[in-house]
N, C-alpha and C positions, 0 to 999 in steps of 0.2 A: 361449415367445413366437414364436420362429423358426418352430416347427411351425404355429402359428396363422396366421402370415403366409403360409406355403406353402398352407394350406388355402384361405384367402381368395383367393389368386392363382389357384388352381385353379377356384374358383367363378366368377371373373371371365372365365375362358376360355369359359364358357357365355354366349353373347350374350343369351339370354333372361333369365337370372338377373342378369347385369350391368345390363341395362336396367331390371329390376325394382328393383334396389338403388338405382340412380341416380334413377329416377322417384319413388321414395318417400323419397329423402334419408336412407337408412339409415346410421347411424354404425357404426364398427367394433364398438362394444359391442353394437349391435342384431344385427349379423351373428354375432358370437361367441355370443350368447345363443340364436340360432336356427340354429346350424350343422347340427343334426340334420335339421331340416325342409328346409333349403336343399340339403343333400346328397341327401336323398330325391328332391327335385325334379330335381336334376342327373342322378341315375341314370335317372329316368323320361324325361328329355329325350334321354339317350343311347340308350335303348331305341328311342324313336320315330324318331330320326334314322337308326339302323342298320337298323331293320326297321319301316317304316310299317305293314306288314300286322299285325305283332305288336301294335303300338300300338293298332290298331283292335280287335283280337280279345281282348286281355288287359289289364285285366279287362273282358270283355263289352262291348267297344266304348267304353270310358271312357278319357278322357285327363285329366291333372292340370295345374293351373296354380297359381301362387302368388297369394295375396291378403294384403293388409295392412290390418287393421282394428283400431281401438282400441289401437294400439301393439303388436299381435301379428301375427306371420307365420304363415299357415296354408296348407294345401293344399286346393284345391277340385277335385272331380272333375266332369266334364261329358261328355255323350254326344258321340261323334264320328260324324257321318253320312258313310258311305262313298259317294262319288259317282264313284269311278273307273270304274265300269261304264258310265257315260254315253257314253264314247268308243266303246263296243262296240254301242250301240243307236242306230239311226237311225229316227226316227219320221217317216213321210211322211204329211202331212195329219192328224197326231195332235198334240194339245197335250202339253206337258211336264206331266203330271199328277203333282205331287210327292207327293200323298197316296194314290197308287194302292195302295201297300203297306200302308197303315194301315186302309184301308176293309175292312169285313167281307166275307169270301168266303162266300156262302151255301152251306150244305151240307145235303143231305138225300138220301134214298134215290134219288129220281129223278135226281139229279145225280151219283150215285156213279160211274157208268161213265165219264163225262167226266173226273172227277178221277183215276180210275185210269189213264186213257189219258194224261193230262198227266204223272202220276208215272212212268208207263212210259217216256214219251219222255225225260224228264229223266234217268232212270236209265240208259237204253240209249244215249243219244247219245254218240258218239265221232266226232271228225273223221276223215274218209277211210273211215268205215264207214257203210254205208247204214242209216239209221234211219227207220222209217215215221213220218210226221207225223200230224196230226189234221185231219180235216174235220168241224168242229163245226157242226151245223145245228139249227135249232129256231125257234120263234116269236119275234116281236119282244119285246125287253126281258127275255129270260131270262138275260142276262149273258154271252153268247158273246164279245163284244168285251172285256169286263172280264177274263175268263179268259185270252184270248189275250194281253192286255197283261201280265198277271201272269206268264205263261209266258215272254214275251219278256224281262222283267226278270230272271227266274230264270236264263235261259240267258246273258244278257249278263254277269251276275255270275260266270259260270263262264268268263269270258274268251273268249266266243264272239261273233262278229260277227253281229248280227241286224238285219234291216230289217223293220219292221212298217208296212204301208201300207193306207190306206183305199182299197179297190179302185176304187170309182166315181170318186173324184177323181184317182187314178192314171191311169185310162183317159182322163179329160179332159185331163190334162197331156200324155200321150203323143200324143193326137190333135193338140193345139196345138203340139207340138214338131216336127211333121213339117216345117213351114215353116222352122224354124230348124236343121233337120238334127241335132237333138240326140237323136232317137229311139234311135239305136243306142247312144249313151252310157248312156241310161236303162236300156235292155234289158240291156246287158252288166252293169250294176251289179246288176240283179235276178237275172241268171243266176248270178253268181259269189259273192254273199254266203253266209256259212256257213249261215245259216238264213233263209228267206224266209217271212214271214207276211202273208197277204192277208186283209183284213177285209171282210166284206159282199160277197163275190163273188156275182154274180147280180142285184145291185141296179143295175148299170150298164146303159146302153143298148148292147145287143150289136150288133156289126158283124162282117162276115166278116174285115175287116182285123185288128181286135183279137184275134179268136179264132184266126185262122190265121197271122198274121204277128207277133203279140206273145205272147199267152199260150201258144200251142202250142209255139213254139221255146223259151220260158223253161222250161216243164215238161220238154220233151224233153232239154234241156241238163242240167237238174238231175238227171233220171233217170240220164243217162249218166255223171255225175260224182259220184254218191252224195251229193247235196246235198238235205237235207230241206226240205219245204214244209208249212206249216200254213195252214188256211183257216177262215173262218167264213162262214155263209150262212143266209138264211131258207129256203133251198130244199134239199130232199133231192137226192141225186145224180140220181135219176130226173127230178125237176123241173128240175134244172140242165141236164140234157141237152136238154130241150125248150127251155129258155131260149136255148141256143146254136144252135138251129135257126132261122135266119132264114126259111127256107122248107122245103118238103118235097122239094126236089130231091135227087137221090141224093148229090151232092157235099156238100151241107149236112148230110145225115144222117150220112154217113161221117165228116166232119170233126168234127161234134159228138160222135159216138161215140168218136172218137180222143182228144179232150180228156178225156172222162170216164174212158176207159181209163187215161190217164196219171195222173189224179187218184187213181183206185183203187189204182194201183201205188204211188204216193207216200204215200198217206194211209189211215188207218183212219177209217171213217165213225163218228161219235159223235153220237147224237141227244140233244139237251138238252131233255127233256120236263118243263117246269116252268112256273110262272106268270110273269107280267110283273113284273119287279123294276125296270123302267127308272127310276122315280123315285128309286131308292136307289143304283143302281150303274152305269147306263149314261148 
């Protein structure tokens, strides 16, 4: 009897089990008759408290809890959703799309090169080592943004800080920030994040200021500091160079060429040649 008392006292040291016993008005006889189940749950709780990562991964992202039904204590397993990566991922002008991971990622031969490039990036990336990013371009609705978001999530889960920004809105914010003197704060954040992802570059209204005082310095800094960049666009690099040319003056031609040169250094060009899936994934 003394041993039973000791076992029950040990169970009550677990606050979750203690709360379960009190909430369900369990008698000493109920506890004794269900000692095996209660001890299993106690062990599961100890594992999760000591190693939250193990609790998520073993068994396969499942966690257990006690249930009391029809006078019987049982253990129920439920899926644990790991949201710890959210602190590593900053979305600028992107909604928090909770189901982005569960949506189907369309795969076919036309898209294979882009997927190979994303897998290459994930495999090769190491902090403080230069890793070429991706410049994904193609027609409207082919899924460029979706692929970039999935890549951002994958890297964030690897404990890497990622900013993914919708570039046209980012440009508008930077222009409006000039009056409040926050421009340098924004630019420095974009310069220093582990991985920078810019979506839909080329869709913004181009100005010499954005090209030469914002995008150029960001790309140059990231080149010098081995920090990767990924982009999506509806434009090929040849067409993007034309987009950056406000006029045909020699300085505009040179500065536009300089931007494209930095992009080519930082990224591999990957053409997404496929049909419009916009209704399904973008």
